[in-house]
DRENDREN-5483 format. One record per residue (C-alpha): x, y, z; residue number from 1; residue in one letter; chain. Coordinates in Angstrom, 3 decimals, decimal comma. Example, Ala and Ser with C-alpha at 12.3 -4.5 7.8 and 13.67 -1.06 7.14 Angstrom:
<nodes>
> 12,300; -4,500; 7,800; 1; a; A
> 13,670; -1,060; 7,140; 2; s; A
</nodes>
This chain:
<nodes>
> 97,717; 170,301; 119,049; 1; m; A
> 97,752; 173,072; 116,445; 2; n; A
> 100,517; 174,380; 114,180; 3; n; A
> 101,571; 176,984; 116,740; 4; d; A
> 102,242; 174,255; 119,292; 5; e; A
> 104,293; 172,066; 116,955; 6; l; A
> 108,025; 172,836; 117,104; 7; d; A
> 109,050; 172,495; 113,467; 8; l; A
> 112,753; 172,997; 114,166; 9; s; A
> 112,841; 170,110; 116,643; 10; d; A
> 110,900; 167,898; 114,267; 11; l; A
> 113,229; 168,763; 111,376; 12; a; A
> 116,257; 167,820; 113,500; 13; r; A
> 114,674; 164,674; 114,876; 14; s; A
> 116,023; 161,179; 114,254; 15; r; A
> 112,723; 159,891; 112,888; 16; t; A
> 112,269; 158,781; 109,279; 17; s; A
> 110,876; 161,023; 106,546; 18; i; A
> 107,601; 159,114; 106,699; 19; r; A
> 107,352; 159,647; 110,460; 20; s; A
> 108,119; 163,351; 110,140; 21; r; A
> 105,478; 163,677; 107,427; 22; f; A
> 102,868; 161,820; 109,471; 23; n; A
> 103,564; 164,000; 112,488; 24; e; A
> 102,943; 167,244; 110,648; 25; i; A
> 100,358; 166,109; 108,080; 26; a; A
> 97,478; 166,034; 110,530; 27; h; A
> 98,292; 169,645; 111,535; 28; q; A
> 96,751; 170,884; 108,279; 29; n; A
> 94,561; 173,710; 109,548; 30; v; A
> 93,941; 175,910; 106,524; 31; n; A
> 93,138; 179,587; 106,473; 32; s; A
> 91,991; 179,099; 102,874; 33; n; A
> 88,386; 179,606; 101,912; 34; r; A
> 88,211; 175,943; 100,964; 35; s; A
> 89,282; 173,448; 103,597; 36; a; A
> 90,042; 171,024; 100,761; 37; n; A
> 93,055; 173,087; 99,663; 38; l; A
> 96,511; 173,436; 101,194; 39; d; A
> 97,880; 176,868; 102,038; 40; s; A
> 101,390; 178,083; 101,218; 41; d; A
> 102,046; 178,379; 104,959; 42; k; A
> 101,251; 174,715; 105,429; 43; y; A
> 103,374; 173,708; 102,429; 44; l; A
> 106,231; 175,867; 103,728; 45; s; A
> 106,065; 174,064; 107,082; 46; d; A
> 106,127; 170,723; 105,291; 47; l; A
> 109,227; 171,688; 103,314; 48; l; A
> 111,062; 172,653; 106,501; 49; k; A
> 110,310; 169,284; 108,056; 50; v; A
> 110,730; 167,149; 104,939; 51; l; A
> 114,097; 168,571; 103,844; 52; k; A
> 116,237; 165,533; 103,061; 53; i; A
> 119,115; 165,260; 105,491; 54; k; A
> 122,300; 163,764; 104,080; 55; s; A
> 125,823; 163,353; 105,425; 56; v; A
> 129,050; 162,164; 103,807; 57; v; A
> 131,149; 160,093; 106,201; 58; v; A
> 134,833; 159,313; 105,686; 59; g; A
> 136,083; 156,345; 107,725; 60; i; A
> 139,790; 155,692; 108,270; 61; g; A
> 142,666; 157,273; 106,393; 62; g; A
> 141,409; 156,742; 102,832; 63; a; A
> 137,871; 157,886; 103,660; 64; g; A
> 139,137; 160,937; 105,538; 65; n; A
> 141,263; 161,890; 102,515; 66; n; A
> 138,241; 161,698; 100,204; 67; t; A
> 136,131; 163,893; 102,478; 68; v; A
> 139,001; 166,375; 102,869; 69; s; A
> 139,277; 166,667; 99,087; 70; r; A
> 135,508; 167,124; 98,918; 71; m; A
> 135,829; 170,092; 101,274; 72; q; A
> 138,780; 171,450; 99,288; 73; d; A
> 136,707; 171,296; 96,092; 74; m; A
> 134,220; 173,698; 97,654; 75; g; A
> 131,373; 171,374; 98,607; 76; s; A
> 130,408; 173,765; 101,378; 77; n; A
> 126,719; 172,895; 101,501; 78; f; A
> 127,267; 169,193; 102,181; 79; i; A
> 127,468; 167,969; 105,767; 80; e; A
> 130,620; 165,904; 106,273; 81; t; A
> 131,934; 163,742; 109,103; 82; l; A
> 135,366; 162,142; 109,438; 83; n; A
> 135,809; 159,110; 111,715; 84; i; A
> 139,168; 157,635; 112,650; 85; n; A
> 141,171; 155,834; 115,334; 86; t; A
> 144,259; 157,889; 114,472; 87; d; A
> 144,190; 161,297; 116,200; 88; a; A
> 147,028; 162,706; 114,081; 89; h; A
> 145,386; 161,796; 110,784; 90; d; A
> 141,994; 163,016; 111,997; 91; l; A
> 143,379; 166,351; 113,179; 92; y; A
> 144,851; 167,153; 109,767; 93; y; A
> 141,765; 166,012; 107,872; 94; s; A
> 139,099; 168,467; 106,772; 95; n; A
> 135,416; 167,900; 107,619; 96; a; A
> 132,514; 169,734; 109,251; 97; n; A
> 132,609; 167,253; 112,126; 98; q; A
> 135,185; 164,793; 113,436; 99; k; A
> 134,913; 161,766; 115,682; 100; l; A
> 137,898; 159,958; 117,229; 101; l; A
> 136,716; 156,446; 118,026; 102; i; A
> 138,276; 153,875; 120,342; 103; g; A
> 140,123; 156,157; 122,737; 104; k; A
> 140,475; 153,338; 125,277; 105; e; A
> 141,253; 150,706; 122,648; 106; t; A
> 143,627; 152,634; 120,372; 107; c; A
> 144,805; 155,593; 122,498; 108; n; A
> 144,531; 157,783; 119,402; 109; g; A
> 147,324; 155,839; 117,678; 110; l; A
> 145,305; 153,993; 115,022; 111; g; A
> 144,199; 150,401; 114,598; 112; s; A
> 147,513; 148,912; 113,507; 113; g; A
> 146,056; 147,597; 110,252; 114; n; A
> 143,832; 145,222; 112,236; 115; d; A
> 140,119; 145,267; 111,273; 116; p; A
> 139,135; 143,608; 114,569; 117; s; A
> 140,601; 146,612; 116,406; 118; i; A
> 138,693; 148,954; 114,115; 119; g; A
> 135,485; 147,086; 114,954; 120; t; A
> 136,137; 147,205; 118,714; 121; i; A
> 136,943; 150,931; 118,481; 122; a; A
> 133,655; 151,617; 116,688; 123; a; A
> 131,682; 149,557; 119,199; 124; e; A
> 133,356; 151,473; 122,026; 125; e; A
> 131,885; 154,701; 120,663; 126; d; A
> 128,679; 153,276; 119,231; 127; v; A
> 126,474; 155,761; 121,125; 128; h; A
> 128,386; 158,775; 119,806; 129; r; A
> 128,333; 157,283; 116,317; 130; l; A
> 124,587; 156,850; 116,484; 131; s; A
> 124,082; 160,463; 117,582; 132; q; A
> 126,293; 161,764; 114,758; 133; a; A
> 124,483; 159,763; 112,060; 134; l; A
> 121,194; 161,665; 112,171; 135; n; A
> 120,394; 161,717; 108,448; 136; a; A
> 118,015; 160,333; 105,845; 137; d; A
> 120,822; 159,363; 103,461; 138; v; A
> 124,300; 158,439; 104,696; 139; v; A
> 127,140; 158,205; 102,187; 140; f; A
> 130,119; 156,196; 103,446; 141; l; A
> 133,546; 156,348; 101,841; 142; t; A
> 136,534; 154,311; 103,019; 143; f; A
> 139,284; 151,957; 101,946; 144; g; A
> 139,120; 148,201; 102,425; 145; l; A
> 142,036; 146,031; 103,468; 146; g; A
> 143,331; 148,101; 106,370; 147; g; A
> 142,148; 148,385; 109,968; 148; g; A
> 139,809; 151,297; 110,660; 149; t; A
> 137,958; 151,492; 107,347; 150; g; A
> 137,518; 147,728; 107,070; 151; t; A
> 136,561; 147,139; 110,694; 152; g; A
> 134,614; 150,276; 111,603; 153; a; A
> 132,644; 150,897; 108,381; 154; a; A
> 130,172; 148,011; 108,919; 155; p; A
> 129,439; 149,316; 112,439; 156; i; A
> 128,894; 152,842; 111,105; 157; v; A
> 126,580; 151,462; 108,411; 158; a; A
> 124,697; 149,413; 111,008; 159; r; A
> 124,080; 152,417; 113,238; 160; e; A
> 122,958; 154,513; 110,263; 161; a; A
> 120,423; 151,821; 109,362; 162; k; A
> 119,163; 151,823; 112,957; 163; k; A
> 118,461; 155,527; 112,438; 164; n; A
> 116,292; 154,661; 109,406; 165; n; A
> 118,863; 156,022; 106,951; 166; a; A
> 119,482; 154,811; 103,417; 167; t; A
> 123,147; 153,788; 103,342; 168; v; A
> 125,239; 154,234; 100,189; 169; v; A
> 128,752; 152,782; 100,568; 170; s; A
> 131,690; 153,590; 98,293; 171; f; A
> 134,865; 151,676; 99,089; 172; c; A
> 138,213; 151,106; 97,431; 173; s; A
> 139,541; 147,565; 96,958; 174; v; A
> 143,313; 147,013; 97,374; 175; p; A
> 145,678; 146,565; 94,451; 176; f; A
> 146,280; 142,889; 93,663; 177; t; A
> 149,964; 143,586; 94,234; 178; s; A
> 149,250; 144,406; 97,902; 179; e; A
> 149,008; 140,695; 98,610; 180; g; A
> 146,582; 137,984; 99,665; 181; i; A
> 146,308; 139,006; 103,319; 182; e; A
> 145,085; 142,522; 102,516; 183; r; A
> 142,694; 141,107; 99,907; 184; s; A
> 141,259; 138,661; 102,471; 185; l; A
> 140,698; 141,481; 104,957; 186; r; A
> 138,928; 143,488; 102,270; 187; a; A
> 136,689; 140,535; 101,390; 188; k; A
> 135,690; 140,020; 105,031; 189; k; A
> 134,898; 143,725; 105,328; 190; g; A
> 132,679; 143,552; 102,231; 191; l; A
> 130,873; 140,520; 103,630; 192; a; A
> 129,956; 142,535; 106,741; 193; e; A
> 128,926; 145,598; 104,724; 194; l; A
> 126,460; 143,493; 102,728; 195; l; A
> 124,250; 143,339; 105,795; 196; k; A
> 123,841; 147,078; 106,271; 197; y; A
> 124,348; 148,831; 102,887; 198; s; A
> 121,524; 149,644; 100,493; 199; d; A
> 123,898; 150,494; 97,662; 200; t; A
> 127,425; 149,068; 97,761; 201; l; A
> 129,919; 150,179; 95,126; 202; i; A
> 133,491; 148,851; 95,444; 203; p; A
> 136,061; 150,694; 93,321; 204; v; A
> 139,086; 148,441; 92,589; 205; p; A
> 142,408; 150,261; 92,783; 206; n; A
> 143,599; 147,973; 89,989; 207; d; A
> 141,255; 149,741; 87,594; 208; n; A
> 143,233; 152,960; 87,992; 209; l; A
> 145,806; 151,256; 85,780; 210; l; A
> 143,252; 151,454; 82,968; 211; r; A
> 144,060; 155,145; 82,632; 212; f; A
> 147,843; 154,965; 82,627; 213; n; A
> 150,097; 152,391; 84,250; 214; q; A
> 152,706; 155,126; 84,792; 215; k; A
> 150,175; 157,388; 86,515; 216; l; A
> 151,600; 158,961; 89,718; 217; p; A
> 149,915; 157,394; 92,737; 218; i; A
> 148,692; 160,737; 94,101; 219; l; A
> 147,135; 161,616; 90,732; 220; t; A
> 145,479; 158,200; 90,548; 221; g; A
> 143,857; 158,517; 93,946; 222; f; A
> 142,783; 162,077; 93,143; 223; k; A
> 141,050; 160,781; 90,010; 224; i; A
> 139,218; 158,157; 92,052; 225; m; A
> 138,286; 160,671; 94,749; 226; d; A
> 137,033; 163,184; 92,185; 227; e; A
> 134,797; 160,554; 90,560; 228; v; A
> 133,330; 159,639; 93,962; 229; l; A
> 132,955; 163,263; 95,055; 230; i; A
> 131,254; 164,366; 91,848; 231; r; A
> 128,945; 161,352; 92,005; 232; s; A
> 127,938; 162,068; 95,603; 233; i; A
> 127,494; 165,771; 94,816; 234; n; A
> 125,242; 164,952; 91,882; 235; e; A
> 123,052; 162,585; 93,920; 236; i; A
> 122,660; 165,186; 96,670; 237; i; A
> 121,819; 167,841; 94,069; 238; n; A
> 119,146; 165,558; 92,616; 239; l; A
> 117,650; 165,065; 96,064; 240; i; A
> 117,610; 168,723; 97,096; 241; n; A
> 117,109; 170,763; 93,929; 242; n; A
> 114,248; 171,091; 91,468; 243; c; A
> 115,219; 170,605; 87,845; 244; g; A
> 113,504; 171,719; 84,652; 245; l; A
> 112,429; 168,075; 84,282; 246; i; A
> 112,563; 167,024; 87,899; 247; n; A
> 113,879; 163,903; 89,598; 248; i; A
> 112,648; 163,825; 93,177; 249; d; A
> 113,810; 162,001; 96,287; 250; y; A
> 111,263; 159,226; 95,791; 251; a; A
> 112,815; 158,502; 92,374; 252; d; A
> 116,338; 158,445; 93,779; 253; v; A
> 115,346; 156,328; 96,769; 254; r; A
> 113,884; 153,639; 94,495; 255; k; A
> 117,293; 153,280; 92,871; 256; v; A
> 119,593; 153,487; 95,891; 257; i; A
> 117,520; 151,434; 98,349; 258; q; A
> 118,274; 147,727; 98,546; 259; k; A
> 115,997; 145,408; 96,591; 260; k; A
> 116,430; 141,733; 97,329; 261; g; A
> 119,014; 140,091; 99,555; 262; q; A
> 122,175; 141,867; 98,442; 263; y; A
> 123,075; 145,514; 97,756; 264; p; A
> 123,866; 146,523; 94,196; 265; s; A
> 124,440; 149,700; 92,256; 266; g; A
> 126,251; 151,517; 89,489; 267; l; A
> 127,074; 155,159; 89,048; 268; i; A
> 128,906; 157,110; 86,398; 269; g; A
> 129,297; 160,784; 85,541; 270; i; A
> 130,778; 162,314; 82,402; 271; t; A
> 130,823; 165,603; 80,493; 272; e; A
> 130,340; 165,994; 76,748; 273; s; A
> 131,197; 168,775; 74,332; 274; l; A
> 127,742; 168,370; 72,791; 275; g; A
> 128,195; 167,014; 69,262; 276; d; A
> 126,304; 163,818; 68,439; 277; e; A
> 129,265; 161,423; 68,353; 278; a; A
> 130,623; 162,717; 71,663; 279; d; A
> 127,166; 162,597; 73,296; 280; l; A
> 126,823; 158,919; 72,386; 281; i; A
> 130,349; 158,123; 73,575; 282; k; A
> 129,971; 159,943; 76,889; 283; k; A
> 126,473; 158,578; 77,569; 284; a; A
> 127,843; 155,045; 77,186; 285; r; A
> 130,832; 155,923; 79,347; 286; l; A
> 128,562; 157,207; 82,139; 287; a; A
> 126,735; 153,879; 82,169; 288; l; A
> 129,785; 151,650; 81,629; 289; h; A
> 131,954; 153,311; 84,290; 290; n; A
> 135,485; 151,953; 83,611; 291; p; A
> 136,331; 152,169; 87,319; 292; l; A
> 133,467; 149,788; 88,146; 293; l; A
> 132,922; 147,629; 85,034; 294; e; A
> 129,233; 147,074; 85,864; 295; p; A
> 127,078; 144,477; 84,127; 296; d; A
> 124,545; 146,886; 82,621; 297; t; A
> 122,334; 144,003; 81,473; 298; k; A
> 121,433; 143,515; 85,145; 299; k; A
> 120,036; 147,052; 85,548; 300; v; A
> 116,387; 147,003; 86,626; 301; d; A
> 116,004; 150,677; 87,558; 302; n; A
> 117,960; 153,622; 86,186; 303; c; A
> 118,008; 157,381; 86,588; 304; i; A
> 119,714; 159,615; 84,046; 305; v; A
> 120,427; 163,235; 84,907; 306; s; A
> 121,379; 165,673; 82,133; 307; v; A
> 122,635; 169,174; 82,926; 308; s; A
> 123,591; 171,977; 80,576; 309; g; A
> 123,210; 175,682; 79,940; 310; d; A
> 120,118; 177,329; 78,424; 311; h; A
> 121,094; 176,103; 74,940; 312; q; A
> 120,711; 172,426; 75,898; 313; l; A
> 118,429; 171,031; 73,192; 314; s; A
> 115,696; 168,407; 73,116; 315; l; A
> 117,576; 166,474; 70,435; 316; s; A
> 120,711; 166,309; 72,604; 317; q; A
> 118,706; 165,046; 75,571; 318; i; A
> 116,939; 162,504; 73,350; 319; d; A
> 120,268; 161,206; 72,002; 320; k; A
> 121,619; 160,679; 75,522; 321; i; A
> 118,486; 158,944; 76,803; 322; i; A
> 118,085; 156,725; 73,736; 323; s; A
> 121,755; 155,693; 73,944; 324; t; A
> 121,502; 154,666; 77,586; 325; i; A
> 118,086; 153,056; 77,051; 326; s; A
> 119,569; 150,810; 74,360; 327; s; A
> 122,297; 149,635; 76,764; 328; e; A
> 119,996; 148,370; 79,532; 329; i; A
> 117,241; 145,698; 79,467; 330; p; A
> 114,014; 146,622; 77,681; 331; e; A
> 111,961; 146,008; 80,815; 332; d; A
> 114,180; 148,166; 83,046; 333; a; A
> 112,573; 151,256; 84,537; 334; s; A
> 114,253; 154,441; 83,290; 335; l; A
> 113,595; 158,023; 84,326; 336; k; A
> 115,505; 161,087; 83,220; 337; f; A
> 115,749; 164,586; 84,572; 338; g; A
> 117,150; 167,810; 83,196; 339; t; A
> 118,510; 170,874; 84,960; 340; s; A
> 119,897; 174,160; 83,697; 341; i; A
> 123,370; 174,997; 84,995; 342; n; A
> 124,953; 178,088; 83,356; 343; p; A
> 128,259; 177,275; 85,076; 344; m; A
> 128,767; 174,323; 82,693; 345; l; A
> 129,147; 176,645; 79,706; 346; g; A
> 129,159; 174,609; 76,492; 347; s; A
> 129,544; 171,280; 78,325; 348; k; A
> 126,752; 168,807; 78,997; 349; i; A
> 126,968; 166,741; 82,187; 350; r; A
> 125,548; 163,206; 82,175; 351; i; A
> 125,021; 161,070; 85,248; 352; m; A
> 123,698; 157,510; 85,249; 353; a; A
> 122,570; 155,942; 88,519; 354; l; A
> 121,402; 152,349; 88,424; 355; g; A
> 120,193; 149,497; 90,594; 356; r; A
> 120,614; 145,805; 89,875; 357; g; A
> 124,236; 145,064; 88,946; 358; p; A
> 126,102; 143,397; 91,811; 359; i; A
> 129,807; 144,177; 91,718; 360; s; A
> 131,981; 141,105; 90,995; 361; p; A
> 133,857; 142,033; 94,181; 362; y; A
> 130,642; 141,919; 96,191; 363; v; A
> 129,781; 138,624; 94,496; 364; q; A
> 133,173; 137,222; 95,516; 365; a; A
> 132,452; 138,214; 99,131; 366; a; A
> 129,051; 136,498; 98,892; 367; i; A
> 130,481; 133,310; 97,344; 368; d; A
> 133,672; 133,222; 99,401; 369; g; A
> 135,804; 133,155; 96,250; 370; t; A
> 138,840; 135,180; 95,205; 371; e; A
> 138,495; 138,722; 93,952; 372; f; A
> 138,625; 139,003; 90,143; 373; p; A
> 141,942; 139,974; 88,649; 374; h; A
> 142,223; 142,588; 85,922; 375; s; A
> 144,054; 141,656; 82,751; 376; n; A
> 146,097; 144,764; 82,044; 377; f; A
> 147,494; 143,405; 78,808; 378; s; A
> 144,202; 144,402; 77,161; 379; q; A
> 144,513; 148,078; 78,107; 380; f; A
</nodes>
């Protein structure tokens, strides 16, 4: 078979892994160059079409659908999104590129009644459609734990994404302590199932919203949490798909977000600095020590730092950020940084830290079968 016989569009849309897609096209290297040892631009162009990293952001249940809707409202037009729900009314008013109502026979479009077992049955009922919709290399899941659809369906969605050879990054909210023991127990069971199928698993405790302001309006609080998640996902996707001045490629990102060992881990933080030395140090630390997550940074074994700024971004500013973060993680941890020029940031400098190694105390509680940790708000 020669290049003319290979349908690149079908291969690019296929459900095979990146490695499989590469292997399928690599042997088609028939060069028109004078030296057969070199690769032509035509061949490299074909490779890029086939090797483009496919990613999708999936909102599951009411909380996840709200996050994806806000992502769309913020103008993330180049990101593929999918909302999944058992509630037809909620799904209809949500905003995503694609929508999937699961469990028509089980739920009749009326929701899961706060029962995770119903959410699981609904997802299993539509497992074939789920599998077809999850054709991506990286699948980002966002949902709330403690209810029915998010808690019960998310592990099934993650499982089907893994069957499609995807890397699964799960962001989930953990109920307020005040919501009671029953909701907390449901959340813990949901986390225990997600452990099996997530590469990176980052629970965001609702309790930690009280760190900002205990009188914060609930809508504002959830918008803050959604914006942190949305900006984090956007930044990861930008790293994967765009070339920076000092580049971080997909292989670098994959090393950090893919599971290493028995349990999924992960930390992520994103901040913006005004650029003076004191603020750079403060914001670099804040990106690593995300107050919404409270990660144990001494457990980081692999870290990526992305720094973005306008054309006046200086070497000394980059060095200050990297040295600050480097001093906060173990000496033997692998650290790579990248830099991109973004004129839209103006005088601001954006810092993102993405790490592997720290297991959330909420994930650890699900592993050990113990209670979730409780925040001590008297210290805030």
